[in-house]
C-alpha positions in Angstrom: 0.0 0.0 0.0 1.5 3.4 -1.0 1.4 5.9 1.8 1.7 9.7 1.4 2.9 11.6 4.4 0.5 14.1 5.8 1.5 17.8 5.5 -0.3 19.6 8.3 0.7 23.1 7.1 -0.3 22.6 3.5 -3.0 20.0 2.9 -3.0 18.6 -0.6 -5.7 19.5 -3.1 -7.6 16.3 -2.5 -8.0 17.1 1.2 -8.9 20.8 0.4 -11.5 19.6 -2.0 -12.9 17.1 0.5 -13.0 19.8 3.3 -14.9 22.2 1.0 -17.3 19.4 0.1 -18.1 18.2 3.6 -18.5 21.6 5.2 -22.0 21.7 3.7 -22.8 18.1 4.2 -25.2 16.9 6.9 -23.4 13.7 7.4 -20.5 13.5 9.7 -17.2 13.0 7.8 -13.9 12.1 9.4 -10.7 11.4 7.5 -7.6 9.7 9.1 -4.4 9.7 7.2 -1.8 6.9 6.9 0.1 8.3 9.9 -3.1 7.7 12.0 -3.9 11.4 12.3 -7.2 13.1 11.8 -7.0 15.5 8.8 -10.7 16.2 8.2 -13.4 16.6 10.9 -16.6 18.5 9.8 -19.2 20.1 12.0 -21.6 17.2 11.7 -18.9 14.8 12.9 -18.4 17.2 15.9 -22.1 17.0 16.7 -22.2 13.2 16.4 -19.1 12.6 18.6 -19.6 15.6 20.9 -16.0 16.6 20.3 -14.6 20.0 19.3 -13.0 20.1 15.8 -10.2 22.3 17.1 -9.2 19.6 19.6 -9.4 16.7 17.1 -7.9 18.0 13.8 -4.2 16.9 13.3 -4.4 14.8 16.4 -3.8 11.0 16.7 -6.7 8.8 16.0 -6.8 8.0 19.7 -8.7 11.3 20.4 -11.8 9.8 18.8 -14.3 7.7 20.7 -13.0 4.2 21.2 -15.5 2.4 18.9 -14.8 4.8 16.0 -11.0 4.6 16.7 -11.2 0.8 16.4 -13.1 1.0 13.2 -10.4 3.1 11.6 -7.7 0.8 12.8 -9.6 -2.2 11.5 -9.9 -0.7 8.1 -6.1 0.1 7.9 -5.2 -3.4 9.2 -7.5 -5.4 7.0 -7.3 -3.2 3.9 -11.1 -3.6 3.6 -13.7 -0.9 4.1 -16.3 -1.3 6.8 -19.8 -1.0 5.4 -23.0 -0.1 7.3 -21.7 -0.5 10.8 -23.7 0.5 13.8 -21.6 1.9 16.7 -22.7 2.9 20.2 -20.9 6.1 21.2 -21.0 7.8 24.6 -23.2 11.0 24.7 -23.8 13.8 27.2 -25.2 12.9 30.6 -24.1 9.3 30.5 -26.4 8.6 27.6 -25.5 6.4 24.6 -26.2 7.1 21.0 -26.4 4.8 18.0 -24.3 5.9 15.0 -24.3 4.5 11.5 -20.7 4.5 10.0 -19.2 3.4 6.6 -15.5 3.7 5.8 -13.7 3.9 2.5 -10.3 4.7 1.1 -9.4 8.3 0.2 -6.9 8.1 -2.7 -3.6 10.1 -2.8 -2.8 12.5 -5.6 0.0 10.3 -6.9 -2.0 7.1 -6.7 -2.4 4.6 -4.0 -4.3 5.1 -0.8 -3.6 8.1 1.3 -6.2 7.9 4.1 -9.4 6.3 5.4 -12.6 8.3 5.1 -15.6 7.6 7.5 -19.1 8.8 6.9 -21.4 8.7 9.9 -25.0 9.6 10.9 -26.6 9.7 14.3 -29.4 7.2 14.4 -30.4 7.9 18.0 -33.2 10.2 17.2 -34.5 7.9 14.4 -34.4 4.9 16.8 -36.2 6.9 19.5 -38.8 8.0 17.0 -39.2 4.5 15.7 -39.6 3.2 19.3 -42.2 5.9 20.1 -44.1 5.3 16.9 -44.3 1.6 17.7 -45.4 2.3 21.2 -48.0 4.8 20.1 -49.3 2.3 17.5 -49.6 -0.4 20.1 -51.4 2.0 22.5 -53.7 3.1 19.7 -54.5 -0.6 18.9 -55.3 -1.2 22.5 -57.5 1.9 22.6 -59.3 1.1 19.5 -59.9 -2.5 20.5 -61.0 -1.6 24.0 -63.3 1.1 22.8 -64.7 -1.3 20.1 -65.4 -4.0 22.7 -67.0 -1.5 25.1 -69.2 -0.2 22.2 -70.4 -3.7 21.5 -70.9 -4.6 25.1 -73.1 -1.4 25.4 -75.2 -2.6 22.5 -75.6 -6.0 24.0 -76.5 -4.6 27.4 -79.2 -2.4 25.9 -80.9 -5.5 24.6 -80.5 -7.4 27.8 -82.0 -4.5 29.8 -84.9 -4.3 27.4 -85.8 -7.9 27.6 -85.2 -8.1 31.3 -87.8 -5.4 31.7 -90.2 -7.4 29.5 -89.5 -10.6 31.6 -90.4 -8.7 34.7 -93.6 -7.3 33.2 -94.8 -10.5 31.6 -93.4 -13.1 33.8 -91.3 -16.1 32.5 -91.1 -16.2 28.7 -88.9 -18.9 27.2 -88.3 -17.1 23.9 -87.3 -13.9 25.7 -85.0 -15.8 28.0 -83.3 -17.4 25.0 -82.6 -14.0 23.5 -81.2 -12.8 26.8 -78.9 -15.8 27.0 -77.8 -15.2 23.4 -76.7 -11.7 24.2 -74.9 -12.8 27.3 -72.9 -15.2 25.1 -72.1 -12.3 22.8 -70.7 -10.3 25.7 -68.6 -13.3 26.8 -67.2 -13.7 23.3 -66.3 -10.0 23.1 -64.6 -9.9 26.5 -62.6 -13.0 25.7 -61.5 -11.3 22.5 -60.2 -8.4 24.5 -58.3 -10.6 27.0 -56.6 -12.4 24.1 -55.7 -9.1 22.5 -56.0 -10.9 19.2 -57.8 -8.1 17.3 -61.2 -8.6 15.8 -62.4 -12.2 15.9 -61.9 -14.1 12.7 -65.2 -14.7 10.9 -66.5 -18.2 10.6 -68.2 -18.3 7.2 -71.2 -20.4 6.5 -74.6 -20.0 4.8 -76.5 -17.2 6.4 -80.1 -16.1 6.0 -79.9 -12.3 6.0 -83.6 -11.9 6.8 -83.3 -14.1 9.9 -80.4 -12.0 11.1 -82.3 -8.8 10.5 -85.4 -10.1 12.3 -83.3 -11.0 15.3 -81.9 -7.4 15.4 -85.3 -5.9 15.0 -86.5 -7.9 17.9 -83.6 -6.6 20.0 -84.6 -2.9 19.4 -88.4 -3.4 19.9 -88.3 -2.2 23.5 -86.5 1.1 22.6 -88.8 1.6 19.6 -91.9 1.2 21.7 -90.6 3.4 24.5 -89.6 6.2 22.1 -92.8 5.9 20.1 -90.9 5.3 16.8 -92.9 4.0 13.8 -91.0 0.9 12.7 -91.6 -0.6 9.3 -90.0 -3.8 8.1 -90.2 -4.8 4.4 -88.0 -7.8 3.7 -88.9 -8.3 0.1 -85.8 -9.9 -1.3 -86.7 -13.3 -2.8 -83.3 -14.7 -2.1 -81.4 -13.8 1.1 -78.7 -16.4 1.5 -75.1 -15.1 1.7 -71.8 -16.6 2.7 -70.8 -15.1 6.0 -70.6 -15.0 9.8 -74.1 -14.6 11.2 -72.9 -13.2 14.5 -70.7 -10.5 12.8 -73.4 -9.6 10.3 -75.9 -9.2 13.1 -73.4 -6.9 14.9 -73.2 -4.7 11.8 -77.0 -4.6 11.3 -77.6 -3.9 15.0 -75.1 -1.0 15.0 -77.1 0.7 12.2 -80.4 0.1 13.9 -79.3 1.4 17.3 -77.8 4.5 15.6 -81.1 5.2 13.9 -83.0 4.8 17.1 -80.7 7.2 19.0 -80.9 9.7 16.2 -84.7 9.7 16.0 -85.1 10.3 19.7 -88.9 10.6 20.3 -91.1 9.8 17.4 -90.0 9.6 13.7 -90.0 6.6 11.4 -87.5 3.8 10.9 -87.7 1.6 7.9 -85.8 -1.7 7.3 -86.1 -3.2 3.9 -84.3 -5.6 1.5 -84.3 -6.3 -2.2 -82.3 -8.2 -4.7 -80.5 -6.4 -7.5 -78.7 -7.9 -10.4 -75.7 -5.9 -11.7 -72.3 -4.7 -10.9 -72.8 -1.1 -9.7 -71.5 -1.9 -6.2 -69.2 -4.8 -7.0 -66.9 -4.2 -9.9 -67.2 -2.2 -13.2 -65.2 -5.0 -14.9 -67.8 -7.6 -14.2 -70.4 -8.2 -16.9 -74.0 -7.0 -16.2 -76.6 -9.6 -15.0 -73.9 -11.8 -13.6 -73.7 -11.4 -9.9 -76.9 -11.0 -7.9 -76.7 -9.0 -4.7 -79.0 -8.3 -1.7 -79.4 -4.7 -0.6 -80.4 -3.9 2.9 -81.7 -0.4 3.6 -81.9 1.2 7.0 -83.8 4.5 6.7 -84.6 7.1 9.3 -86.4 10.4 9.3 -84.0 12.0 11.6 -82.1 15.3 11.2 -79.5 13.9 8.9 -75.7 13.9 9.2 -73.7 17.1 9.4 -71.7 17.9 6.2 -68.5 18.3 8.1 -68.9 14.8 9.6 -69.6 13.0 6.2 -66.0 12.8 4.9 -64.9 11.0 8.0 -68.1 9.2 8.9 -66.7 5.7 8.9 -63.4 6.5 10.6 -62.9 5.5 14.3 -63.6 8.1 17.0 -65.6 10.3 14.7 -69.1 10.8 16.0 -71.8 13.5 16.0 -73.5 12.0 19.1 -72.7 13.4 22.5 -70.6 10.8 24.3 -70.4 8.7 21.2 -67.3 6.5 20.6 -67.5 6.8 16.8 -66.7 3.1 16.4 -70.1 1.7 15.5 -69.9 2.6 11.8 -66.2 1.8 11.6 -66.9 -1.7 12.9 -69.9 -2.1 10.6 -67.8 -1.1 7.5 -65.0 -3.5 8.5 -67.5 -6.4 8.8 -69.2 -5.7 5.6 -65.9 -5.4 3.7 -64.8 -8.7 5.1 -68.0 -10.2 3.6 -67.0 -8.8 0.2 -69.8 -6.1 0.4 -70.1 -2.4 0.6 -71.9 0.1 2.9 -72.8 3.6 1.8 -74.9 6.4 3.1 -77.2 9.1 1.7 -78.4 11.9 3.9 -80.1 15.3 3.7 -80.5 17.9 6.4 -84.0 17.6 8.0 -84.9 14.7 5.7 -83.2 11.8 7.3 -80.5 9.2 6.5 -80.4 6.0 4.6 -77.6 3.4 5.0 -77.3 0.8 2.3 -75.5 -2.5 2.7 -74.9 -4.5 -0.4 -73.8 -8.2 -0.1 -73.2 -10.8 -2.8 -75.7 -13.6 -2.7 -74.3 -17.1 -2.5 -77.1 -18.6 -4.7 -78.5 -17.2 -8.0 -81.5 -15.1 -7.7 -84.8 -16.6 -9.0 
């Protein structure tokens, strides 16, 4: 290896060029010559190593932090550059910082290798940011899951309270008792899901009768409808209602929409639940031929005040709600469930004229 002695009074043109180049660089740059002396040390390197340039320049390599010093010595000894190394350097206050370093040879003017150049970057802030982002993401996941579970427990408890009241009024009723037991099982499932922290329960797909699920949900809101004097109309006119899906999750989605409508209507008003079969591709895919894939459409219409325009763009996002004390998770959960069933959910609303939610699901059997 050809070595060129370092001239501390008159740096050669290579060194002068390098110094001019790295002054504006954000990366830390350190160059150690063949005599193991520091000949370039820019401001970024000073920030990374917490050393003053005036006390480092033209000094032996031993003035550098030990991990960096060893990296230079390794490069000289092995004649191979060190690529993408991560060093832990001491920082102020006893802290440690992670530094990315890559070394290479700096050629001499007359040929050969004059010095070793190291380029470095402080990764401490990036690592800290990454750790904080991961932690925030986990906290957000816990918050979303917990709020979602609480939201569904609240829905189930509303039904339990309603039917408990009816049982007290009418005495023992086997059908009512079965419904209460069913909702208690739903609570147990949701709480177990939270304890496992496994995210939303995986759907168990089978043949599901949409009308039966809707009728179960309508039964669950009968008490609130009667108490609030809401005019409830149910028109399940679809000739075919069999879909491939998870009955429990679909009922959860339908119930979210029905309870939202009941809360929006308050006292009085009209709530309409209807279904129909449509044949076409408007809600599935524009690339699918017409008259190929039959779908069932479920409409939940209320005559409430409508949804505020500023809420509409974020209506299906978590924690967005126009209701006082609302969690904003009901519609987000509903959309997730319907999407998992290869369907869509959309909304039409007008101030003072009410709101219509439309769920579209692909039928598993051809429509007659």
